[in-house]
Each structure stands twice: as C-alpha cells, then as structure tokens.
C-alpha positions in Angstrom: -48.9 97.0 -53.0 -48.2 93.5 -54.6 -45.9 90.7 -53.9 -43.4 90.4 -56.9 -40.9 87.9 -55.6 -40.4 85.5 -52.7 -37.0 83.9 -52.1 -35.6 81.5 -49.5 -32.1 81.2 -48.1 -30.5 78.3 -46.1 -28.3 79.1 -43.1 -26.8 76.6 -40.6 -26.9 77.6 -37.0 -24.4 75.9 -34.8 -24.9 75.8 -31.0 -22.7 77.4 -28.3 -23.0 74.2 -26.2 -22.3 72.0 -29.1 -25.5 70.2 -29.1 -29.1 70.1 -27.8 -30.6 67.0 -26.3 -34.1 66.1 -25.2 -36.3 63.1 -24.8 -36.0 59.8 -26.5 -32.3 60.3 -27.3 -33.0 63.1 -29.8 -30.4 65.6 -30.4 -29.3 68.3 -32.9 -25.8 69.7 -33.4 -26.6 72.3 -36.1 -30.0 73.7 -36.8 -31.0 74.1 -40.4 -32.8 77.5 -40.7 -34.8 78.9 -43.7 -34.8 82.8 -44.2 -37.6 84.1 -46.4 -37.5 87.4 -48.2 -40.8 88.9 -49.6 -40.4 91.7 -52.1 -43.0 94.1 -53.3 -43.6 96.5 -56.4 -43.2 99.3 -53.8 -39.6 98.4 -53.3 -40.4 97.3 -49.6 -39.1 93.9 -48.6 -39.8 91.9 -45.4 -38.0 88.9 -44.0 -39.2 85.9 -42.0 -37.6 82.7 -40.6 -38.6 79.1 -39.9 -36.3 76.6 -38.2 -37.8 73.2 -37.3 -36.3 71.3 -34.4 -35.2 68.4 -36.7 -37.4 66.1 -38.6 -38.2 64.0 -35.5 -39.9 66.6 -33.2 -43.0 68.0 -34.9 -44.4 67.2 -38.5 -42.0 69.6 -39.9 -38.4 69.5 -41.5 -36.1 72.1 -42.9 -36.1 70.9 -46.5 -39.8 70.6 -46.4 -40.1 74.2 -45.5 -38.1 75.3 -48.6 -40.0 72.7 -50.9 -43.3 74.1 -49.5 -42.3 77.6 -50.2 -41.5 76.7 -53.8 -45.0 75.2 -54.0 -46.9 77.9 -52.3 -45.0 80.9 -53.6 -46.6 81.2 -57.1 -50.0 81.4 -55.5 -49.0 84.6 -53.6 -47.5 86.6 -56.4 -49.6 89.7 -57.0 -51.3 89.4 -53.6 -51.2 92.4 -51.2 -48.9 91.5 -48.3 -50.3 93.8 -45.8 -53.8 92.2 -46.1 -52.8 89.6 -43.7 -56.0 87.7 -43.0 -56.7 87.6 -46.7 -53.2 86.5 -47.4 -53.5 83.7 -44.9 -56.8 82.5 -46.3 -55.0 82.4 -49.7 -52.2 80.3 -48.3 -54.7 77.9 -46.6 -56.5 77.4 -50.0 -53.4 76.9 -52.0 -51.6 74.5 -49.4 -53.6 72.4 -47.0 -52.0 72.1 -43.5 -48.1 72.4 -43.4 -48.5 75.5 -41.1 -44.6 75.8 -40.6 -44.3 76.4 -44.4 -46.5 79.4 -44.3 -44.9 80.8 -41.0 -41.9 82.8 -42.5 -43.9 84.2 -45.3 -46.5 85.5 -42.8 -43.7 86.8 -40.5 -42.2 88.7 -43.6 -45.5 90.3 -44.4 -45.7 91.5 -40.9 -42.3 93.0 -41.4 -43.6 94.8 -44.4 -46.7 95.9 -42.7 -44.6 97.5 -39.9 -42.4 99.3 -42.4 -45.4 100.7 -44.2 -47.1 101.8 -41.1 -43.9 103.2 -39.7 -44.5 101.2 -36.4 -42.8 98.3 -34.6 -44.6 95.0 -35.1 -45.5 94.7 -31.4 -47.6 97.9 -31.6 -49.5 96.5 -34.6 -50.0 93.1 -32.5 -51.6 95.0 -29.7 -49.3 97.4 -28.0 -46.1 97.2 -25.9 -46.5 96.0 -22.3 -43.7 97.3 -20.0 -40.1 97.9 -20.8 -39.1 94.3 -21.4 -40.2 90.7 -20.5 -38.9 87.5 -18.8 -37.1 84.8 -20.6 -36.6 81.1 -19.9 -33.5 79.0 -20.4 -33.8 75.5 -21.8 -31.5 73.0 -20.2 -30.4 70.3 -22.6 -30.7 66.7 -21.3 -27.6 65.5 -19.4 -26.7 63.9 -16.2 -28.5 65.3 -13.1 -25.6 67.2 -11.6 -24.5 68.5 -15.0 -27.9 70.0 -15.5 -28.0 71.4 -12.1 -24.7 73.1 -12.9 -26.1 74.5 -16.0 -28.9 76.0 -14.2 -26.6 77.6 -11.7 -24.6 79.1 -14.5 -27.6 80.6 -16.3 -29.1 81.8 -13.1 -26.0 83.8 -12.6 -26.6 85.3 -16.0 -30.0 86.7 -14.9 -32.4 83.8 -16.0 -35.2 83.1 -13.5 -37.2 80.5 -15.6 -35.7 77.1 -16.4 -37.1 74.5 -18.7 -35.5 71.2 -17.8 -35.3 68.7 -20.5 -36.5 65.3 -19.1 -38.6 62.5 -20.7 -36.0 59.8 -20.3 -35.6 57.2 -17.6 -38.0 58.1 -14.9 -35.6 57.4 -12.0 -32.9 59.6 -13.5 -35.6 62.3 -14.4 -36.5 62.3 -10.8 -32.9 62.9 -9.8 -32.6 65.7 -12.5 -35.7 67.5 -11.1 -34.5 67.3 -7.5 -30.8 68.3 -8.3 -32.0 71.4 -10.2 -34.5 72.4 -7.6 -31.9 72.5 -5.1 -30.1 75.2 -7.0 -33.2 77.6 -7.3 -33.9 80.6 -5.3 -37.1 82.3 -4.2 -38.9 83.7 -7.4 -37.4 81.1 -9.7 -39.7 78.8 -11.7 -38.8 75.2 -12.9 -40.4 73.5 -15.7 -39.8 69.8 -16.3 -40.5 69.4 -19.9 -40.9 65.6 -21.1 -41.4 66.7 -24.8 -43.9 63.7 -25.0 -41.2 61.3 -23.8 -42.9 59.3 -20.9 -45.4 56.6 -21.1 -48.4 57.1 -18.7 -47.1 54.8 -16.0 -43.7 56.6 -16.2 -45.2 60.1 -15.9 -47.3 59.0 -12.9 -44.2 57.7 -11.2 -42.3 60.9 -11.7 -45.2 63.4 -10.6 -45.8 61.3 -7.5 -42.0 61.2 -6.7 -41.5 65.0 -6.9 -44.9 65.9 -5.3 -43.1 67.9 -2.8 -41.1 69.9 -5.4 -42.4 73.3 -6.8 -42.1 72.4 -10.5 -44.3 72.6 -13.6 -44.9 69.6 -15.6 -44.9 70.0 -19.4 -46.2 67.8 -22.1 -45.4 64.5 -20.3 -46.8 62.1 -22.8 -47.4 61.9 -26.7 -51.2 62.2 -26.9 -53.5 64.8 -25.5 -55.6 62.1 -23.8 -52.5 60.7 -22.1 -51.5 64.1 -20.9 -55.0 64.8 -19.7 -54.9 61.6 -17.6 -51.7 62.8 -15.9 -53.1 66.2 -15.4 -56.0 64.8 -13.5 -53.6 62.8 -11.1 -51.4 65.7 -10.1 -51.8 69.1 -8.6 -48.5 70.3 -10.2 -49.1 73.3 -12.5 -49.5 71.7 -16.0 -48.1 72.9 -19.3 -49.3 71.7 -22.8 -47.1 72.3 -25.9 -46.9 69.8 -28.7 -50.5 68.8 -28.7 -51.8 72.5 -29.0 -51.3 73.4 -32.7 -54.4 75.3 -33.5 -57.6 76.8 -32.1 -59.7 73.6 -31.9 -57.1 71.8 -29.5 -56.7 75.1 -27.6 -60.5 75.3 -27.0 -60.6 71.6 -26.1 -57.8 72.0 -23.6 -59.6 74.8 -22.0 -62.8 73.1 -21.8 -61.2 70.0 -20.2 -59.1 72.1 -17.8 -56.1 70.3 -19.3 -53.4 73.0 -18.7 -52.5 76.0 -16.7 -50.0 77.3 -19.2 -49.9 76.8 -23.0 -46.8 77.1 -25.4 -47.6 79.3 -28.4 -45.0 78.3 -31.1 -45.2 80.7 -34.0 -44.4 78.2 -36.7 -46.7 75.6 -35.3 -49.7 77.9 -35.8 -48.5 79.1 -39.2 -47.0 82.5 -38.4 -47.6 85.7 -36.4 -51.3 86.1 -37.7 -52.6 83.0 -36.2 -50.2 82.9 -33.1 -51.7 86.3 -32.4 -55.2 84.8 -32.7 -54.3 82.1 -30.3 -52.6 84.6 -28.0 -55.7 86.8 -27.9 -57.9 83.7 -27.3 -55.8 82.7 -24.4 -56.1 86.1 -22.8 -59.9 86.0 -23.2 -60.0 82.5 -21.6 -57.5 83.4 -18.9 -54.7 81.0 -19.9 -51.1 82.0 -19.4 -48.6 81.4 -22.2 -45.1 80.8 -23.2 -44.3 82.7 -26.4 -41.8 80.9 -28.5 -41.1 78.9 -31.7 -39.5 75.5 -32.5 -36.1 77.2 -33.0 -34.4 79.9 -35.0 -31.9 82.7 -35.0 -32.1 86.5 -34.9 -35.3 86.8 -37.1 -37.3 84.2 -35.3 -36.1 85.9 -31.9 -37.3 89.2 -33.2 -40.7 87.8 -34.1 -41.0 86.1 -30.7 -40.0 89.5 -29.0 -42.8 91.4 -30.7 -45.5 88.9 -30.0 -44.3 88.5 -26.3 -43.9 92.2 -25.7 -47.6 92.8 -27.0 -48.9 90.1 -24.7 -50.4 91.5 -21.4 -47.8 90.9 -18.7 -50.0 88.8 -16.4 -50.6 86.4 -19.2 -47.0 86.0 -20.4 -45.5 83.1 -18.3 -42.3 83.4 -20.2 -40.6 83.6 -23.7 -37.3 82.6 -25.3 -34.4 84.2 -27.1 -33.1 81.5 -29.5 -30.3 83.8 -30.9 -28.5 83.5 -27.6 -28.2 79.7 -28.0 -26.5 79.8 -31.5 -23.2 81.1 -32.8 -24.1 82.4 -36.2 -25.8 85.8 -36.3 -28.0 86.3 -39.3 -29.3 89.9 -38.9 -28.5 93.3 -37.4 -30.9 94.9 -35.0 -32.2 91.7 -33.5 -33.1 91.9 -29.7 -30.4 90.7 -27.3 -31.1 89.4 -23.8 -30.0 91.5 -20.8 -30.1 90.0 -17.3 -32.6 87.2 -18.3 -35.0 89.6 -20.1 -35.7 90.8 -23.7 -37.3 93.7 -25.4 -38.7 94.1 -28.8 -37.3 96.6 -31.2 -38.6 100.1 -31.5 -37.9 100.4 -35.2 -40.5 99.8 -37.9 -41.3 96.2 -38.7 -39.5 93.5 -37.1 -36.6 96.0 -36.7 -33.9 93.7 -38.2 -31.6 93.9 -41.3 -30.5 90.5 -42.6 -26.8 90.0 -43.1 -26.6 89.3 -46.9 -23.1 87.9 -46.7 -24.5 85.3 -44.3 -27.7 84.5 -46.2 -25.8 84.1 -49.6 -27.7 83.3 -52.7 -31.3 82.1 -52.5 -32.0 78.4 -52.8 -35.6 79.0 -53.8 -36.8 81.9 -55.9 -40.4 82.4 -57.0 -41.1 85.5 -59.3 
C-alpha cells in the first residue's frame, strides 16, 4: 500500500457560546480547522484534523498547518501509510519540529490502518477500557458569577469535571475559583487553568488564597521552572500542559515531581503515534492524564475518543469533546457526549465519514 495523494481542506468552526476567552485577554470567535485526506493506491482513504487555538496560544497557526502540509506532503508520496513509526521518522527527517503540521497526517494514517485491519483505532492503540469515559467542560473566562452559572448549567448536563479559565487579575481569579467551588457537589472536580497567564508572585497569591478550596492548579506560569516553583509552594494537585510537548519534558517533569496530572494534546505531540507513546510512558510512570487536543471538530473529537478509551481508566483523569462546543459538523459517525461522558466508535478506523459538502474543494493538494 502506498500514499498517492494528500489533500487539505479548510473549515470554519463557530462556537455555540459565541466566543472562547482565556488568560491575557486572548479570545477566538471562529476556529480555523484543517481537515486532511490521505489517499492510497488500494483505494482506501483516511482523514485527520488539526485546529490550533489561534496563533497566540502555542507555536502553531492554521495557515501554517496548511503550508506545512504542502511542504511535507511530497516527501510522503509512495510511503506505506500503515507503517506508522517508519512514516513518523520520515516526517521528522523531512520537516524539523512543527509537530502540529504532522498531526492530521498521522491521524489520517491511523484511520487507514483501522480500516485495513477492520478494527476501531482504540483497539489498535491498546484496547477499549470500559463502556465510556468521563469528560471535562472548559469554562470560558467571564465574571465570577457568570462562570459559576456556566458550571451549574453544564453540571445539569452531566459534566463532573470543570476546567475554569483563570490567569487574569489574581483578585478576580480568586473570586472565580470560590464562586465556582460553591456550585460543586461531592464527586465533582475543579481545575483552575491559568494557561501560563500568571507571574510567579500572582500565582503564589492565588494558591495561598484558595488553600482551603479543593481545586487543581493547571499551568500557572509561562515557563516550566516558574511552574515548578509554584508547585513546590502549594499542596494543591498540580497539572502541567503547555510546557509538556514531548518525551524529554515529560521525563523531566516526572523526575522533578513537577505534576500530578499532565495534559496530552494530540497535535502538540505530532499525532496519535507519539501521543500514544507519551500516554504509555505516563502509565509506566504512574502519571494521570487529560487526553485532548488544542481544539477541533468531529474528527479531532473522534481521535481523542480513541486515545482516551484505550487509556487505562485509573490513569485517565478526563478528556474532552470539542465537537460539542462548535456549531458546524464536519463528519458523520463522530462520538457524541451523553451525560458528561463519551465513547469511541466501534467501527473500523476512526469511525467517521467526512461531510464532503462541508469540506468543499481542497486548498492544498499533493500528488
């Protein structure tokens, strides 16, 4: 089997809530997503998706994904898409870094592998644990009472994990955490995610002020060293995200006891192949995980579902369902949340069928 054609489509994903806001005044109204189709000489095609959270979150941006695919694609023609480790080595040799560019291609090749094997991707990633798994809901940054109201609404829909977007004025963030905590019930979990937004002195003020609140602290500062400093001054459970983008920082974080939970974003690692490696390493090291991506629609949500469902339950802190945040469907067969939980498809591959009328004509074609 050989890759004969790679194409990329651009799709806008508007948000149900109108906008998504997080630290530093950052916000997005419409997400710019790239859907990749990998075709083979056997007539089997696979699909992947990459959707950066704007150009100001991680070193990734939507137009860059498409430019990178145009640059990388010619090096992959003639390669076997189901030899995934070999294919990833080829991508890394042809394009240094830029993991997010490779993510949708790798995802599409897992879709092909599943179709060839006649198995859902989660079974190829290690097996299916349980009937479904728990989701979190990200709460966009607003005034404290508005955020508390959002949590109450989503709790009524079945969610039990809430990722509160903080990282602004420390005094307001303290109010946000306390207002939301008052809405929670036994068994709920609250994560205060600063998305690198606090300086060290601000983060210290917040963690001391909410010492009596049952809350996880996520990525309080920009650098790993700053986050480690805050970690060593608080007994709150601690989550790292933006600083963990490969095996080396993951191993460093484990050695330094820098986190209790780590976020595995598929595109940040370069696709399912390397995200699976990170997942398996975390299981070996005893680190719990949130399985997710930067953003996306139905195809990213399907990939998250397969990786999360194949993660041992005790190590899966939570996962996310991005397709429930956006108004534009892009594929049939994508998993849909039910009572705050999600399950991977039991169909071969990712189990999705893209809506060609939504994808339209490709904006990048390599053949």
